[in-house]
C-alpha positions, -999 to +999 in steps of 0.1 A: -761+830+064-753+817+030-714+814+042-724+792+076-746+770+053-715+765+033-691+756+060-721+729+076-721+712+038-686+712+034-683+690+066-706+672+056-689+665+023-655+662+034-663+637+056-685+620+034-662+619+001-636+595-011-618+623-026-618+659-013-598+675-035-599+699-063-646+699-065-644+712-024-614+731-037-635+753-060-665+751-036-643+774-011-634+795-041-668+801-053-679+815-015-644+833-017-659+851-049-692+856-036-676+876+001-655+897-029-690+904-051-706+913-016-672+937-009-673+949-043-639+937-051-632+917-085-612+887-075-612+880-117-581+858-124-570+852-088-560+817-077-573+802-045-542+823-021-547+850-043-583+852-033-578+846+003-551+871+002-576+899-012-604+886+010-586+891+041-568+927+035-600+943+026-620+958+048-646+933+045-681+936+070-674+933+110-702+900+108-684+883+081-649+880+098-666+849+121-677+832+086-644+838+070-626+823+095-641+791+099-640+788+061-601+795+062-601+767+090-616+747+058-592+760+037-565+745+062-579+714+063-581+708+027-551+715+018-532+693+046-554+666+035-534+671-001-502+675+018-496+711+012-482+723+046-464+752+034-497+764+012-518+761+046-489+778+067-489+812+048-527+814+053-525+811+084-496+836+086-526+859+069-552+851+092-528+864+124-526+896+104-494+915+115-485+888+142-448+877+131-448+842+156-419+833+172-415+797+164-428+782+196-407+752+214-418+719+196-406+690+223-372+707+220-374+718+187-390+753+170-420+750+146-435+779+129-463+765+118-475+753+151-473+786+170-493+803+138-520+775+148-517+783+187-515+820+180-548+818+155-582+833+174-609+832+153-636+861+165-660+838+175-638+808+194-670+796+218-670+755+225-700+752+208-725+767+185-757+755+174-753+761+141-725+750+132-721+709+125-687+711+140-670+737+160-639+757+151-623+752+181-625+712+182-612+719+144-584+745+150-569+713+172-575+690+148-554+709+123-527+715+149-525+680+160-521+669+118-496+695+110-477+679+138-481+642+125-477+652+086-444+675+096-429+647+116-438+619+090-418+645+066-388+642+088-388+606+091-388+602+054-359+627+056-339+609+079-333+638+104-351+613+135-348+634+161-370+658+153-396+633+136-397+618+175-401+655+183-429+663+165-444+636+167-446+637+209-464+668+201-490+655+179-495+628+203-503+655+227-528+673+204-566+663+198-568+627+177-585+588+176-573+564+197-562+548+161-545+575+150-522+580+180-517+543+179-504+555+142-478+578+162-461+559+185-457+526+158-438+559+140-421+567+176-409+527+178-396+533+141-380+563+151-361+545+179-352+523+166-334+536+133-314+554+162-309+522+174-327+527+209-340+492+205-355+495+242-370+528+237-383+510+204-402+481+223-417+509+249-433+529+219-447+496+208-459+482+235-479+518+240-495+518+204-508+481+213-520+496+248-540+521+233-552+500+205-545+465+206-561+461+175-536+482+151-519+454+128-487+477+119-478+480+155-479+445+159-460+437+125-433+462+136-429+443+168-430+410+154-397+425+131-381+437+158-383+409+179-365+388+149-340+413+149-336+410+183-332+374+185-364+367+203-377+337+185-405+328+209-417+363+218-414+372+177-441+341+173-460+348+198-466+383+182-472+369+148-499+345+162-514+374+179-513+388+145-536+370+129-561+367+158-566+401+148-569+399+110-599+379+114-617+403+129-612+438+126-637+471+124-633+506+125-656+538+136-658+568+116-675+601+125-673+635+108-642+657+102-615+637+121-575+639+122-577+606+096-589+627+066-562+651+071-531+633+073-536+599+045-500+606+033-489+584+008-452+580+030-475+562+054-482+534+032-442+520+036-450+521+071-483+508+081-488+476+059-517+461+055-512+428+071-541+396+057-543+359+077-526+346+045-495+370+045-494+361+086-503+325+081-469+323+057-444+343+082-456+322+105-446+292+088-419+312+074-402+315+105-409+280+119-393+268+091-363+287+094-361+278+134-363+243+118-333+251+097-311+271+126-311+239+149-289+221+126-273+250+104-267+280+129-287+316+127-290+325+092-279+364+080-307+389+094-335+401+069-353+427+087-372+457+069-387+482+089-406+498+061-422+478+032-449+456+025-454+423+028-431+404+008-459+372+005-442+350-023-459+331-051-482+302-044-450+273-058-425+286-036-449+283-008-455+245-016-416+241-022-411+258+012-437+237+028-419+204+009-387+215+020-404+214+058-412+177+054-381+170+042-362+180+068-385+161+089-380+128+067-415+129+058-405+119+020-434+107+008-453+132+017-424+155+001-426+137-028-467+144-030-463+183-023-438+186-055-455+166-074-482+195-069-456+217-084-443+201-110-478+189-123-490+228-125-460+241-143-469+217-173-477+237-205-461+268-189-424+260-197-413+263-230-387+240-252-359+266-251-358+296-229-332+323-246-329+351-221-312+382-242-322+411-222-307+421-186-335+444-166-322+477-178-324+471-210-360+483-220-346+517-205-317+517-228-340+507-261-339+537-285-374+557-289-395+577-264-408+563-228-440+546-236-432+540-274-441+507-287-406+492-294-398+502-255-432+482-241-428+453-263-393+444-251-403+453-218-432+431-222-411+404-240-389+408-211-413+400-181-426+373-201-398+354-202-389+362-169-423+343-159-413+318-178-381+312-164-400+309-130-421+286-138-387+266-152-365+272-117-399+262-096-401+224-114-369+220-114-367+227-079-398+206-073-379+177-090-350+182-073-365+178-036-382+148-049-350+130-062-334+136-028-369+128-011-364+091-032-326+094-020-345+092+015-364+061+006-335+045-010-349+043-040-316+050-056-331+050-095-362+069-088-340+092-071-315+096-107-347+101-128-359+129-110-327+148-103-318+138-141-353+158-148-343+185-130-312+189-152-329+187-182-350+217-173-323+239-165-309+235-198-343+246-213-332+284-202-298+301-222-285+335-215-274+347-241-258+378-220-253+365-189-227+384-176-254+412-179-283+397-161-298+411-132-322+392-130-325+373-092-338+340-106-304+338-126-284+336-093-309+302-081-304+284-114-268+279-110-277+267-073-304+244-081-284+227-111-252+220-085-276+205-060-291+183-084-253+169-103-241+165-063-276+145-053-269+127-092-234+117-084-243+104-048-269+079-061-243+066-088-220+058-058-244+043-042-248+017-074-212+017-076-210+035-110-182+055-104-168+065-132-208+083-138-208+097-104-170+115-111-187+130-140-212+150-122-192+158-093-168+177-119-193+192-138-208+205-102-174+220-099-180+237-132-210+251-118-200+262-080-159+257-079-160+265-039-188+242-029-168+221-003-198+192-002-189+186-046-151+186-036-150+166-009-172+141-031-151+144-061-115+135-037-133+101-021-143+091-058-105+094-075-102+080-043-125+048-047-112+047-084-078+038-073-064+075-087-050+082-056-024+102-064-052+129-079-071+122-049-043+136-031-033+159-048-070+174-053-073+173-012-042+193-012-059+222-031-086+232-008-057+241+017-080+245+046-094+219+072-126+204+049-146+203+076-145+237+087-147+253+053-179+233+048-193+247+078-181+276+070-190+282+032-229+263+038-234+294+061-220+317+036-241+309+008-277+325+002-299+297-008-334+301-010-347+286+023-367+256+002-333+247-011-314+246+025-323+210+030-310+201-002-275+213+012-278+190+046-285+158+024-260+165-002-234+172+025-203+149+028-207+125+055-172+106+059-149+135+058-124+122+091-119+089+072-110+105+040-090+128+057-074+100+073-070+079+044-057+107+022-026+119+049-018+084+055-014+084+015+006+115+012+027+109+046+038+072+028+047+093-003+068+120+015+091+090+030+097+072-006+102+038-014 
């Protein structure tokens, strides 16, 4: 009777407890100690595994066999919940006494643990017992399904994809909820995509959604898959559905279920927690990328099967919105959005920002890990990195504003804002630039190059050709391979009647200027909010320049 009460109370405790760990394991240990006490056997100094071995090897009373097996089922539940599969396997080896199982087939793979669970026959394996709040056959089915699922996840993490698929197929045939079945099919879809079987992956993701249409990770993985396959309309449709489902979500709960046993930490990298703001941003970003593709061609694929959604910081979202407005020639709207970014950054940017440490420098500092010296250096770098982000965001806002004023035909306003952009970038000084691992450091020269080229273009419109020439020259010092700046430099030299220099610079390009321009634009990995700026600084008169320089070179070769 005592063990029956212990079993029932543990079932409720496991169901209701947010942490079914050490405390509940201690309750089971106490129950085993009471059994050993009744049998007049000492269990002093033994751990959980030792107690089970002592209890199951002793000649305990016949009436204790069934309660002990029930308690062992809960012990297996807690060990699986703690992802201690090997320990749980050892327990069920003891429960099967001297029986040594042959590893049973698991959809083409052999698995000892599942065989042990199949062989396990508790003495009172009845379909129902009015004294028990949850039947042992039900627990056995949940243990078997959970063991297959957890081992499938382990194989997926280890990279053995065929074994993972086999174990997950086994789990799908077991006793699990609709939500867990949707998770299993989603994982099988991920496995098949990694095995370069996209059509099979689509089928499994469809099955996941047929089982549970509200399972967000399946919808998200489907959007990534369609993105990788280049099916834009399907991707946007799935993202729209994902957003709708995010707004209404509910999850039922009942006693001990498979979810309690299979909350492995590895799953968090695959089953992303979606929220409406994440999905709205994905929809906006994909539509902006599609808008840019219309003029630039497809960008490189950047698809991740695992990992959380990378929702950017709010200023970047504003900058991307401004870029989209600028791409649609809504110049004043773009200026207003950028003004919001620039205003919010005021007061967050220092007069001068020297950055002396690379990302790994804090780890190389003397002193033990976690020392005050190491922590101080790490915190300093974090603060400087945050300041660098603020500088880049405001500089990018001024850049987009400058090009928007240029689009309105206001050359002086454009020059003013582009100069503000350049002045902000001059605040940053990399003391050890060659060692910098900061991704933000790669964006800084991109913004500087675009601002110099854009300002040079406006100087040309105002007839200030020498100032334009200086900006194009400085632009090429930042990014020597930028085709637009090279072409503008050649064009400006030509306008200044320095035709010999213009022809010499033209010849240094070596290849057709238009082809070089197109290729470079596609290869350079600029942030999405800078891509419309690239288009606005593209040289528009390549053919006429080529004709003029070609005529000059032909005349020069003929001589007087």
